[in-house]
C-alpha positions, 0 to 999 in steps of 0.5 A: 185207900189204894190211891193214898198208899200209892201217893205216899209210897211214891212221894211224887206229889199228889198232882203228879200221880193224879194227873198221870192217872187221868192221862194214862186212863183216858188213852185206853178208854178213848181207844176202847170206845173207838174200837167199839165204834169201828167194830159196830159200824164197820166190822172186824176187818176195819178193827184190824186196819185200826190195829195195824195203823197203830202197830206199824208206826211203832215198828218204824219208830223202833227201826229209826227212832234211836231209843229217844223215849228211853234216853229222855226218861233217864238223861233229862233228870240227870242232865237238866243243864243240857235240856236244849241239846237233848231237845235238838237231838230229839228233833234231829231224830224226829226228822230222820224218822219222818224222812226214812219212813216216807222213803221206805213206805211210799215205794211199797205202798201197794204191797203194804195196802194189800197186806194190811190195809185192804179196807182202805183206798190208795189215797188213804194209804199214801197218807200213812207216812204222815201218821208215822211222823206225827205219832212219833213226834207226839210220843217223843215230846211226851217223853221229854215232858216225862223226863222234866216231870211235867206230867200234866203236859205229857198227859194233856198230849195223850188226852188230846190224842184220845179225844180226837181219835174218838171224836173224829171217828164218830164225825167221819162215820156220821158223814158217811166216809165208811172204811176211809174214816179209820185212817183219817181219824188216826191221822187227825188224832196224831197231828193234833197230839203232836201239835199240842206237844210242840206248842207246849215244848216251844214255851220251855226251850226259850233261852236254852242252849240248842247247839249240838254237842257231838260228844253229848249226842254220842252219849245219848245215842249209845244210851238210846241204842239200848232203849231201841233194842228194848222197845223192839223186843217189847213190841215183838212180845206184845204185837208179833201175834197180830202179824202172824195171825194176819197171814195165817188166819186173815184180817177178820181174825185179827179184828176179833183178837184186837178186841181181846187185847184191848180188853186185857191190856186196859187193866195195865193203867195203874202200873203204867201210870206209876211207872211213868212217874217213877222213872225220872224220879228214881234217876235222881236217887241213889241206888239204895234209895231207888231200890227201896222205893221200887220194892215198896211200890211193887208191894202196893201197885201190883195187888191193886192191879191184880184185883182189877184184873180178877174183876175184869176176868168176870166182866169180860163176857158182859163187856164183849157182848153188850159193848161190841155185840154178840157177834164178837163172842169169840173174843171172850176166850182169848181175853180170858187167856190174855188177862192171866198173862197180863198179871205178869206185865203188872210186875214188869212195868214198875221193875223196868222203870227201876232198871231204867231209872237206875241207868241199867237199860241192859237189864230190861234188854235181857228181860225183853230178849227172853220174853221175845224169844218165847213169843216167837217160838210159842206163836209159831207153834200155837197159832197154827194149832189154836188160832186166836187162842193160841196167840193169846196163850203165846203172849201170856207165856211170854209175859210170865217168862219176862216176869220170872227173868225180871224178878231174878234180876231184881233180886240179884245183889250187885251194882245199883247204878250203871255208869254207862257212857257217863265218862264222856261228859266229865269236864264237859258240863255246860 
């Protein structure tokens, strides 16, 4: 019943949402199973290593990535005739990220290893720039498919990534690679996802005009800058606690906390899938139509997600003890606290899609700034006092503060579509 209502409200087509749900659901499931495998075979410090192998590339992407994922979601549906130029811009940014991450990381490899990857050897750590390059390329190409509403292709990229992450981890553990298997499984999965996306993308750019256009690239850069700031603040909101915990409580505590976050965030699948479909769709509608559709989506997506979150609240003790083992029981309390805050994220995801889809990324920036500020203050106060549970409480406070800010902005009357930098394109359409 819920699925039928979602399909009817979004009018995105049965296959779009169904395929996206498969892709979005597969990633957390495979990641959850990989974390379970690592936790049982190698212990909490290896779980922390796996967490940082996913977190640090995201930070480097935010530092150099020009917000291409956000700009792709908005500009590809609005400027389909410039698809080739958008792809060439993405490839230029990917090259910049690859070079910059290698130049930044390689001189600091010993420091980074001692801080975050103590379970890995030097050879494994030196492969880290390849993880960053392939992981960013995979995310970038997925957002291109999202902008073109090729949701099955975007989902396939993430399905390949999740499958290889779990499969490679299992095979490498059976081969006796131990702690080094964590780095090699992440690298294998990222390379496979990137290669899959690149093969699919090559079939779409035949005959497209790839020659760079300076003014159009400047437009993409200005729009993407807002997206880059949004992503940076969102990652602070979602992941700063891992880094503070690492230096205050140690890597083993990060491992226990990573399990708690995976359990809590697994229940964002429905709103994230709907948002994935919504953003490019809303960018083609008028402001009033987009607002009406966003209201109806919120009215159905959020209650369904809250039901799942409530079920999760009661299932968490069983999942932790039976899946990860009784030694991880200390993750239960943090999971409960995080589930309470994740309810705020259930609202935020569709609302942020509405703001981006209507060309107003600065509103998402305001939401992320409020949540990020709350995260920083609450983490610094609560983590030294309460440890892992303090980190969970700080994250929940940040999620709920972002919800309050987004709800206020969503309810405000005013412009329903921004004309950010669109004037530079007047008279320049291909």
